[in-house]
N, CA, C and O of each residue as an XYZ file, in Angstrom:
284
protein
N      -7.500      8.610    -21.856
C      -8.493      9.021    -20.885
C      -9.680      8.058    -20.894
O     -10.278      7.791    -19.852
N     -10.012      7.543    -22.067
C     -11.160      6.654    -22.183
C     -11.016      5.395    -21.329
O     -11.982      5.003    -20.675
N      -9.824      4.733    -21.309
C      -9.699      3.544    -20.453
C      -9.934      3.857    -18.971
O     -10.479      3.029    -18.242
N      -9.525      5.047    -18.527
C      -9.726      5.414    -17.128
C     -11.214      5.577    -16.819
O     -11.693      5.155    -15.766
N     -11.928      6.191    -17.747
C     -13.372      6.362    -17.539
C     -14.089      5.015    -17.557
O     -14.994      4.783    -16.756
N     -13.691      4.131    -18.462
C     -14.290      2.795    -18.505
C     -13.998      2.028    -17.219
O     -14.874      1.348    -16.687
N     -12.787      2.135    -16.728
C     -12.403      1.462    -15.488
C     -13.212      1.994    -14.309
O     -13.709      1.219    -13.491
N     -13.343      3.316    -14.222
C     -14.116      3.913    -13.136
C     -15.588      3.501    -13.236
O     -16.227      3.216    -12.223
N     -16.118      3.473    -14.457
C     -17.511      3.057    -14.648
C     -17.738      1.608    -14.250
O     -18.733      1.286    -13.602
N     -16.817      0.735    -14.637
C     -16.930     -0.681    -14.272
C     -16.861     -0.846    -12.756
O     -17.619     -1.620    -12.172
N     -15.943     -0.109    -12.124
C     -15.841     -0.175    -10.665
C     -17.103      0.305     -9.985
O     -17.527     -0.269     -8.982
N     -17.705      1.346    -10.517
C     -18.948      1.875     -9.965
C     -20.075      0.847    -10.079
O     -20.838      0.649     -9.134
N     -20.174      0.205    -11.220
C     -21.214     -0.815    -11.424
C     -21.012     -1.988    -10.465
O     -21.969     -2.474     -9.862
N     -19.774     -2.436    -10.327
C     -19.492     -3.554     -9.414
C     -19.787     -3.141     -7.972
O     -20.322     -3.933     -7.196
N     -19.438     -1.901     -7.611
C     -19.728     -1.420     -6.260
C     -21.218     -1.397     -5.967
O     -21.647     -1.768     -4.874
N     -22.002     -0.964     -6.934
C     -23.462     -0.965     -6.765
C     -23.986     -2.389     -6.621
O     -24.851     -2.658     -5.787
N     -23.450     -3.308     -7.446
C     -23.870     -4.710     -7.356
C     -23.531     -5.282     -5.981
O     -24.360     -5.973     -5.388
N     -22.343     -5.014     -5.464
C     -21.961     -5.488     -4.127
C     -22.908     -4.934     -3.073
O     -23.316     -5.647     -2.156
N     -23.256     -3.652     -3.209
C     -24.148     -3.019     -2.245
C     -25.536     -3.670     -2.277
O     -26.128     -3.924     -1.229
N     -26.046     -3.936     -3.475
C     -27.373     -4.560     -3.598
C     -27.389     -5.975     -3.041
O     -28.402     -6.421     -2.503
N     -26.270     -6.683     -3.168
C     -26.185     -8.064     -2.657
C     -25.818     -8.099     -1.175
O     -25.867     -9.156     -0.545
N     -25.454     -6.950     -0.621
C     -25.086     -6.902      0.787
C     -23.717     -7.508      1.063
O     -23.444     -7.961      2.175
N     -22.864     -7.516      0.057
C     -21.518     -8.088      0.189
C     -20.538     -6.947      0.432
O     -20.635     -5.885     -0.182
N     -19.595     -7.185      1.334
C     -18.559     -6.169      1.594
C     -17.523     -6.233      0.484
O     -17.094     -7.319      0.092
N     -17.124     -5.088     -0.018
C     -16.157     -4.996     -1.104
C     -14.778     -5.474     -0.651
O     -14.354     -5.182      0.468
N     -14.081     -6.208     -1.518
C     -12.727     -6.650     -1.163
C     -11.671     -5.571     -1.411
O     -10.474     -5.845     -1.322
N     -12.104     -4.357     -1.717
C     -11.164     -3.263     -1.987
C     -10.403     -2.903     -0.713
O     -10.917     -3.073      0.393
N      -9.177     -2.406     -0.874
C      -8.402     -2.003      0.300
C      -9.025     -0.784      0.973
O      -9.826     -0.077      0.359
N      -8.662     -0.533      2.230
C      -9.204      0.640      2.923
C      -8.824      1.939      2.212
O      -7.876      1.982      1.427
N      -9.569      2.973      2.499
C      -9.362      4.272      1.845
C      -7.936      4.770      2.065
O      -7.348      5.351      1.154
N      -7.369      4.557      3.248
C      -6.018      5.037      3.533
C      -5.005      4.412      2.568
O      -4.052      5.074      2.157
N      -5.207      3.147      2.209
C      -4.302      2.489      1.254
C      -4.470      3.084     -0.141
O      -3.491      3.255     -0.867
N      -5.687      3.394     -0.508
C      -5.934      3.994     -1.825
C      -5.322      5.394     -1.913
O      -4.819      5.789     -2.965
N      -5.367      6.131     -0.823
C      -4.745      7.454     -0.804
C      -3.227      7.311     -0.934
O      -2.582      8.116     -1.605
N      -2.661      6.292     -0.294
C      -1.229      6.027     -0.438
C      -0.857      5.701     -1.869
O       0.166      6.167     -2.370
N      -1.683      4.902     -2.533
C      -1.441      4.586     -3.941
C      -1.523      5.836     -4.806
O      -0.737      6.001     -5.739
N      -2.456      6.699     -4.505
C      -2.562      7.962     -5.243
C      -1.283      8.782     -5.070
O      -0.787      9.382     -6.024
N      -0.759      8.802     -3.856
C       0.487      9.508     -3.601
C       1.640      8.929     -4.403
O       2.476      9.670     -4.922
N       1.687      7.606     -4.504
C       2.733      6.951     -5.295
C       2.611      7.354     -6.759
O       3.611      7.681     -7.397
N       1.403      7.333     -7.291
C       1.196      7.706     -8.694
C       1.596      9.160     -8.957
O       2.220      9.467     -9.972
N       1.230     10.041     -8.037
C       1.603     11.446     -8.201
C       3.117     11.621     -8.087
O       3.715     12.404     -8.825
N       3.729     10.889     -7.161
C       5.171     10.964     -6.993
C       5.928     10.497     -8.217
O       6.983     11.042     -8.542
N       5.398      9.491     -8.901
C       6.033      8.994    -10.120
C       6.041     10.055    -11.216
O       6.920     10.050    -12.078
N       5.077     10.954    -11.188
C       4.955     11.959    -12.241
C       5.793     13.203    -11.982
O       6.005     14.002    -12.894
N       6.269     13.377    -10.761
C       6.995     14.602    -10.415
C       8.315     14.716    -11.176
O       8.602     15.767    -11.749
N       9.121     13.657    -11.192
C      10.430     13.734    -11.841
C      10.319     13.964    -13.348
O      10.991     14.860    -13.860
N       9.504     13.201    -14.087
C       9.381     13.491    -15.520
C       8.875     14.908    -15.784
O       9.316     15.559    -16.731
N       7.956     15.386    -14.953
C       7.429     16.728    -15.136
C       8.524     17.763    -14.872
O       8.653     18.735    -15.615
N       9.308     17.556    -13.821
C      10.391     18.490    -13.497
C      11.441     18.499    -14.608
O      11.931     19.560    -14.991
N      11.787     17.312    -15.126
C      12.759     17.233    -16.221
C      12.242     17.961    -17.456
O      12.995     18.659    -18.136
N      10.967     17.797    -17.739
C      10.362     18.456    -18.890
C      10.393     19.972    -18.725
O      10.706     20.698    -19.668
N      10.071     20.444    -17.529
C      10.096     21.882    -17.279
C      11.514     22.425    -17.380
O      11.728     23.501    -17.938
N      12.484     21.690    -16.844
C      13.875     22.140    -16.903
C      14.361     22.188    -18.353
O      15.048     23.133    -18.740
N      14.014     21.185    -19.152
C      14.424     21.158    -20.557
C      13.773     22.313    -21.315
O      14.405     22.940    -22.165
N      12.526     22.585    -21.006
C      11.813     23.678    -21.674
C      12.436     25.016    -21.309
O      12.580     25.884    -22.169
N      12.807     25.195    -20.043
C      13.414     26.455    -19.615
C      14.773     26.667    -20.258
O      15.117     27.787    -20.633
N      15.552     25.590    -20.388
C      16.895     25.758    -20.937
C      16.857     26.104    -22.427
O      17.788     26.729    -22.936
N      15.809     25.711    -23.122
C      15.726     26.028    -24.549
C      15.078     27.381    -24.811
O      15.170     27.907    -25.920
N      14.427     27.947    -23.807
C      13.748     29.226    -24.016
C      14.508     30.402    -23.422
O      14.012     31.528    -23.443
N      15.709     30.158    -22.892
C      16.492     31.262    -22.346
C      16.961     32.161    -23.481
O      17.342     31.670    -24.544
N      16.936     33.462    -23.266
C      17.355     34.373    -24.335
C      18.853     34.234    -24.621
O      19.653     33.997    -23.716
N      19.202     34.381    -25.856
C      20.596     34.321    -26.278
C      21.127     35.743    -26.369
O      20.503     36.623    -26.962
N      22.293     35.948    -25.769
C      22.902     37.274    -25.819
C      23.694     37.376    -27.112
O      24.579     36.562    -27.375
N      23.373     38.367    -27.904
C      24.044     38.567    -29.193
C      24.983     39.751    -29.055
O      24.593     40.840    -28.633
N      26.215     39.508    -29.418
C      27.220     40.579    -29.391
C      27.054     41.412    -30.666
O      27.226     40.885    -31.765
N      26.728     42.686    -30.543
C      26.484     43.513    -31.735
C      27.757     43.727    -32.558
O      27.674     44.128    -33.719
N      28.930     43.467    -31.977
C      30.184     43.670    -32.706
C      30.522     42.497    -33.612
O      31.312     42.637    -34.545
N      29.921     41.326    -33.337
C      30.220     40.147    -34.172
C      29.405     40.203    -35.467
O      28.235     40.586    -35.455
N      30.021     39.825    -36.563
C      29.258     39.797    -37.827
C      28.239     38.655    -37.816
O      28.487     37.580    -37.271
N      27.113     38.917    -38.420
C      26.067     37.886    -38.492
C      26.308     37.005    -39.714
O      26.797     37.473    -40.742
N      25.956     35.719    -39.589
C      26.161     34.810    -40.729
C      25.223     35.067    -41.882
O      25.290     34.375    -42.898
């Protein structure tokens, strides 16, 4: 989490510097940044779904036959 906060802080400082100098930022338009956010979120869906499926399969109750002897 710390690298993300440092990155956001550095970007904020550079943005303020650009604003004070009257220079237009070379950053892509907001629509492109939203698309990148969508890509990042999409990348996380499959691992999250696999994790949830694995967790569900291990937490299903086991049916015990009362007639079978226990070890």
